[in-house]
N, CA, C and O of each residue as an XYZ file, in Angstrom:
396
protein
N       0.857     -1.176      0.000
C       0.000      0.000      0.000
C       0.900      1.234      0.000
O       1.779      1.369      0.851
N       0.686      2.093     -0.916
C       1.512      3.292     -1.059
C       0.870      4.438     -0.299
O      -0.307      4.741     -0.494
N       1.644      5.072      0.566
C       1.177      6.261      1.268
C       1.712      7.493      0.559
O       2.864      7.516      0.126
N       0.890      8.499      0.442
C       1.355      9.745     -0.163
C       2.142     10.543      0.867
O       2.015     10.326      2.072
N       2.953     11.464      0.376
C       3.713     12.316      1.284
C       2.770     13.169      2.128
O       3.063     13.469      3.286
N       1.643     13.557      1.548
C       0.659     14.350      2.301
C       0.107     13.549      3.483
O      -0.084     14.095      4.570
N      -0.151     12.250      3.270
C      -0.651     11.403      4.362
C       0.405     11.252      5.461
O       0.082     11.290      6.649
N       1.654     11.082      5.063
C       2.735     10.964      6.053
C       2.864     12.263      6.832
O       3.016     12.243      8.054
N       2.804     13.388      6.138
C       2.891     14.690      6.836
C       1.710     14.874      7.797
O       1.870     15.426      8.886
N       0.531     14.411      7.389
C      -0.658     14.518      8.256
C      -0.465     13.694      9.532
O      -0.738     14.181     10.629
N       0.005     12.453      9.394
C       0.244     11.601     10.557
C       1.346     12.201     11.439
O       1.235     12.191     12.665
N       2.399     12.718     10.821
C       3.484     13.354     11.578
C       2.958     14.559     12.341
O       3.352     14.789     13.485
N       2.080     15.323     11.727
C       1.496     16.483     12.396
C       0.647     16.053     13.593
O       0.696     16.683     14.649
N      -0.128     14.984     13.427
C      -0.933     14.477     14.544
C      -0.054     14.044     15.709
O      -0.449     14.170     16.869
N       1.141     13.532     15.404
C       2.075     13.074     16.431
C       3.025     14.191     16.868
O       3.956     13.951     17.637
N       2.790     15.404     16.380
C       3.643     16.562     16.694
C       5.105     16.303     16.345
O       6.008     16.651     17.106
N       5.325     15.685     15.182
C       6.679     15.413     14.701
C       7.010     16.365     13.568
O       6.167     16.665     12.723
N       8.235     16.832     13.562
C       8.711     17.653     12.449
C       9.649     16.781     11.626
O      10.715     16.388     12.099
N       9.255     16.483     10.407
C      10.058     15.630      9.542
C      10.631     16.435      8.388
O       9.970     17.320      7.844
N      11.862     16.120      8.021
C      12.457     16.730      6.833
C      11.839     16.082      5.599
O      11.155     15.063      5.702
N      12.081     16.675      4.435
C      11.563     16.098      3.195
C      12.109     14.684      2.986
O      11.380     13.800      2.535
N      13.387     14.465      3.311
C      14.000     13.144      3.172
C      13.327     12.145      4.121
O      13.066     11.006      3.734
N      13.049     12.562      5.351
C      12.381     11.679      6.316
C      10.967     11.341      5.853
O      10.510     10.210      6.021
N      10.285     12.302      5.278
C       8.924     12.052      4.767
C       8.971     11.004      3.661
O       8.148     10.088      3.642
N       9.934     11.129      2.732
C      10.054     10.145      1.657
C      10.374      8.755      2.218
O       9.806      7.755      1.779
N      11.289      8.704      3.193
C      11.655      7.417      3.784
C      10.485      6.810      4.557
O      10.223      5.613      4.443
N       9.785      7.625      5.338
C       8.637      7.136      6.110
C       7.518      6.673      5.190
O       6.820      5.707      5.499
N       7.342      7.346      4.075
C       6.314      6.937      3.120
C       6.590      5.521      2.628
O       5.681      4.694      2.544
N       7.848      5.252      2.304
C       8.217      3.906      1.840
C       8.122      2.886      2.975
O       7.575      1.799      2.788
N       8.656      3.234      4.157
C       8.656      2.302      5.292
C       7.241      1.975      5.759
O       6.901      0.809      5.960
N       6.423      3.004      5.931
C       5.052      2.775      6.385
C       4.244      2.030      5.334
O       3.394      1.205      5.670
N       4.504      2.317      4.068
C       3.842      1.589      2.995
C       4.173      0.105      3.043
O       3.299     -0.737      2.840
N       5.444     -0.216      3.312
C       5.851     -1.623      3.406
C       5.172     -2.308      4.593
O       4.763     -3.465      4.497
N       5.056     -1.596      5.699
C       4.395     -2.160      6.883
C       2.922     -2.439      6.582
O       2.410     -3.510      6.910
N       2.250     -1.483      5.963
C       0.831     -1.664      5.648
C       0.615     -2.780      4.629
O      -0.384     -3.497      4.694
N       1.548     -2.927      3.687
C       1.462     -4.029      2.726
C       1.585     -5.361      3.450
O       0.877     -6.313      3.125
N       2.481     -5.433      4.430
C       2.637     -6.670      5.215
C       1.363     -6.963      6.008
O       0.943     -8.117      6.091
N       0.754     -5.949      6.582
C      -0.497     -6.133      7.332
C      -1.595     -6.625      6.404
O      -2.386     -7.488      6.785
N      -1.654     -6.088      5.196
C      -2.648     -6.564      4.227
C      -2.447     -8.046      3.935
O      -3.418     -8.792      3.806
N      -1.186     -8.476      3.831
C      -0.884     -9.891      3.610
C      -1.361    -10.727      4.792
O      -1.940    -11.796      4.601
N      -1.125    -10.250      6.007
C      -1.581    -10.979      7.197
C      -3.100    -11.062      7.255
O      -3.651    -12.066      7.707
N      -3.776    -10.017      6.803
C      -5.240    -10.018      6.810
C      -5.831    -11.057      5.866
O      -7.006    -11.403      5.992
N      -5.045    -11.557      4.931
C      -5.517    -12.581      4.004
C      -5.567    -13.967      4.645
O      -6.198    -14.874      4.103
N      -4.913    -14.137      5.787
C      -4.898    -15.431      6.459
C      -6.268    -15.765      7.032
O      -6.959    -14.893      7.559
N      -6.656    -17.031      6.926
C      -7.923    -17.490      7.488
C      -7.695    -17.863      8.955
O      -7.073    -18.881      9.254
N      -8.195    -17.047      9.844
C      -8.030    -17.294     11.276
C      -9.347    -17.687     11.946
O      -9.463    -17.630     13.170
N     -10.332    -18.084     11.149
C     -11.655    -18.416     11.688
C     -11.590    -19.562     12.690
O     -12.357    -19.574     13.654
N     -10.700    -20.517     12.488
C     -10.633    -21.673     13.387
C      -9.619    -21.500     14.517
O      -9.402    -22.431     15.292
N      -9.001    -20.335     14.622
C      -8.020    -20.090     15.676
C      -8.733    -19.457     16.868
O      -9.387    -18.423     16.737
N      -8.598    -20.095     18.036
C      -9.255    -19.563     19.232
C      -8.486    -18.359     19.764
O      -7.255    -18.343     19.725
N      -9.198    -17.355     20.260
C      -8.529    -16.181     20.831
C      -7.680    -16.591     22.041
O      -8.025    -17.519     22.772
N      -6.583    -15.890     22.232
C      -5.691    -16.174     23.359
C      -5.710    -14.991     24.319
O      -5.709    -13.835     23.896
N      -5.727    -15.288     25.600
C      -5.640    -14.223     26.592
C      -4.273    -14.183     27.240
O      -3.866    -13.145     27.761
N      -3.560    -15.292     27.217
C      -2.220    -15.368     27.811
C      -1.323    -16.098     26.828
O      -1.486    -17.299     26.613
N      -0.401    -15.405     26.244
C       0.417    -16.004     25.201
C       1.710    -16.613     25.730
O       2.455    -17.218     24.959
N       1.997    -16.472     27.020
C       3.267    -16.936     27.554
C       3.284    -18.424     27.879
O       4.323    -19.066     27.728
N       2.178    -18.982     28.314
C       2.140    -20.393     28.679
C       0.699    -20.869     28.758
O      -0.225    -20.062     28.858
N       0.511    -22.180     28.714
C      -0.827    -22.748     28.864
C      -1.214    -22.713     30.334
O      -0.483    -23.233     31.177
N      -2.313    -22.128     30.642
C      -2.774    -22.046     32.022
C      -4.271    -21.760     32.029
O      -4.897    -21.575     30.985
N      -4.809    -21.731     33.208
C      -6.229    -21.426     33.322
C      -6.505    -20.001     32.871
O      -5.591    -19.191     32.713
N      -7.754    -19.721     32.672
C      -8.152    -18.405     32.191
C      -7.749    -17.285     33.143
O      -7.540    -16.153     32.705
N      -7.637    -17.580     34.436
C      -7.331    -16.547     35.425
C      -5.848    -16.511     35.785
O      -5.486    -15.891     36.785
N      -4.984    -17.152     35.011
C      -3.564    -17.210     35.330
C      -2.928    -15.821     35.305
O      -3.273    -14.981     34.474
N      -2.007    -15.598     36.217
C      -1.230    -14.360     36.252
C       0.244    -14.723     36.327
O       0.589    -15.875     36.591
N       1.093    -13.772     36.102
C       2.521    -14.036     36.116
C       3.079    -14.099     37.535
O       4.084    -14.768     37.772
N       2.449    -13.421     38.469
C       2.894    -13.467     39.852
C       1.674    -13.300     40.752
O       0.625    -12.823     40.318
N       1.827    -13.691     41.983
C       0.733    -13.532     42.925
C       0.490    -12.048     43.167
O       1.432    -11.270     43.318
N      -0.766    -11.671     43.202
C      -1.130    -10.271     43.405
C      -1.161     -9.990     44.906
O      -2.127    -10.326     45.591
N      -0.096     -9.373     45.402
C       0.030     -9.088     46.833
C      -0.007     -7.583     47.047
O       0.705     -6.834     46.379
N      -0.841     -7.146     47.983
C      -0.913     -5.724     48.296
C       0.380     -5.303     48.990
O       0.862     -5.981     49.897
N       0.923     -4.191     48.556
C       2.163     -3.674     49.127
C       1.995     -2.190     49.411
O       1.173     -1.528     48.777
N       2.759     -1.665     50.351
C       2.648     -0.222     50.621
C       3.162      0.589     49.434
O       4.088      0.167     48.742
N       2.568      1.736     49.206
C       2.983      2.603     48.112
C       4.310      3.297     48.420
O       4.796      3.256     49.550
N       4.883      3.929     47.407
C       6.150      4.631     47.590
C       6.008      5.875     48.459
O       6.869      6.173     49.287
N       4.947      6.570     48.263
C       4.792      7.857     48.923
C       5.378      8.950     48.052
O       6.315      8.703     47.294
N       4.840     10.150     48.150
C       5.267     11.249     47.290
C       6.733     11.596     47.457
O       7.431     11.827     46.469
N       7.207     11.635     48.687
C       8.596     12.049     48.931
C       9.592     11.104     48.247
O      10.539     11.563     47.610
N       9.387      9.806     48.373
C      10.284      8.833     47.747
C      10.158      8.877     46.231
O      11.164      8.842     45.522
N       8.924      8.954     45.730
C       8.696      8.955     44.289
C       9.317     10.178     43.624
O       9.810     10.085     42.499
N       9.300     11.313     44.299
C       9.799     12.563     43.722
C      11.258     12.845     44.061
O      11.794     13.874     43.649
N      11.908     11.956     44.800
C      13.266     12.208     45.283
C      14.250     12.528     44.161
O      15.104     13.397     44.338
N      14.161     11.869     43.033
C      15.104     12.094     41.938
C      14.485     12.838     40.759
O      15.061     12.868     39.672
N      13.331     13.430     40.968
C      12.664     14.154     39.881
C      13.457     15.410     39.533
O      13.913     16.117     40.431
N      13.627     15.699     38.234
C      14.343     16.916     37.859
C      13.618     18.179     38.323
O      14.250     19.190     38.630
N      12.279     18.109     38.372
C      11.499     19.262     38.811
C      10.207     18.752     39.451
O       9.449     17.997     38.842
N       9.977     19.179     40.685
C       8.772     18.750     41.399
C       8.205     19.937     42.152
O       8.910     20.904     42.439
N       6.928     19.852     42.465
C       6.295     20.904     43.232
C       4.901     20.496     43.637
O       4.177     19.884     42.852
N       4.517     20.829     44.859
C       3.176     20.521     45.330
C       2.889     19.032     45.407
O       1.731     18.618     45.351
N       3.941     18.220     45.536
C       3.746     16.780     45.619
C       3.560     16.110     44.272
O       3.119     14.962     44.212
N       3.888     16.805     43.187
C       3.703     16.263     41.835
C       4.978     16.453     41.010
O       5.812     17.303     41.323
N       5.117     15.644     39.947
C       6.155     15.866     38.951
C       5.751     17.082     38.128
O       4.586     17.216     37.755
N       6.690     17.960     37.843
C       6.429     19.078     36.943
C       7.081     18.749     35.608
O       8.240     18.338     35.549
N       6.316     18.938     34.543
C       6.823     18.659     33.198
C       6.564     19.872     32.313
O       5.640     20.644     32.568
N       7.378     20.042     31.272
C       7.145     21.163     30.374
C       5.850     21.010     29.595
O       5.427     19.894     29.292
N       5.234     22.113     29.278
C       4.019     22.105     28.470
C       4.367     21.607     27.076
O       5.313     22.100     26.463
N       3.609     20.629     26.564
C       3.907     20.061     25.253
C       2.813     20.348     24.227
O       3.039     20.174     23.030
N       1.663     20.774     24.657
C       0.568     21.039     23.729
C       0.448     22.539     23.543
O       0.087     23.264     24.470
N       0.752     22.998     22.345
C       0.749     24.424     22.049
C      -0.405     24.817     21.128
O      -0.546     25.991     20.785
N      -1.222     23.861     20.727
C      -2.277     24.155     19.760
C      -3.496     24.692     20.412
O      -4.479     24.990     19.734
């Protein structure tokens, strides 16, 4: 499936990415190859394949990887100890949405 440069630029804009013209051309080819592969996978008949909930091993439907044990939380002071910027008991991050 061939993606146009306009479609790649639109997706990049949605992801707030700035791509050079060379990157747009490369992404158009790369994403097109990925979508072509997905189209090939969609041709497979999976009607007789049962859905899987746990792909790591055969187990009961409620299997988990470890026992779910309640543990005390970190607490704000410990969690924020190595934060580059914190205030009011929260992580402070730069504003990323300018639109």
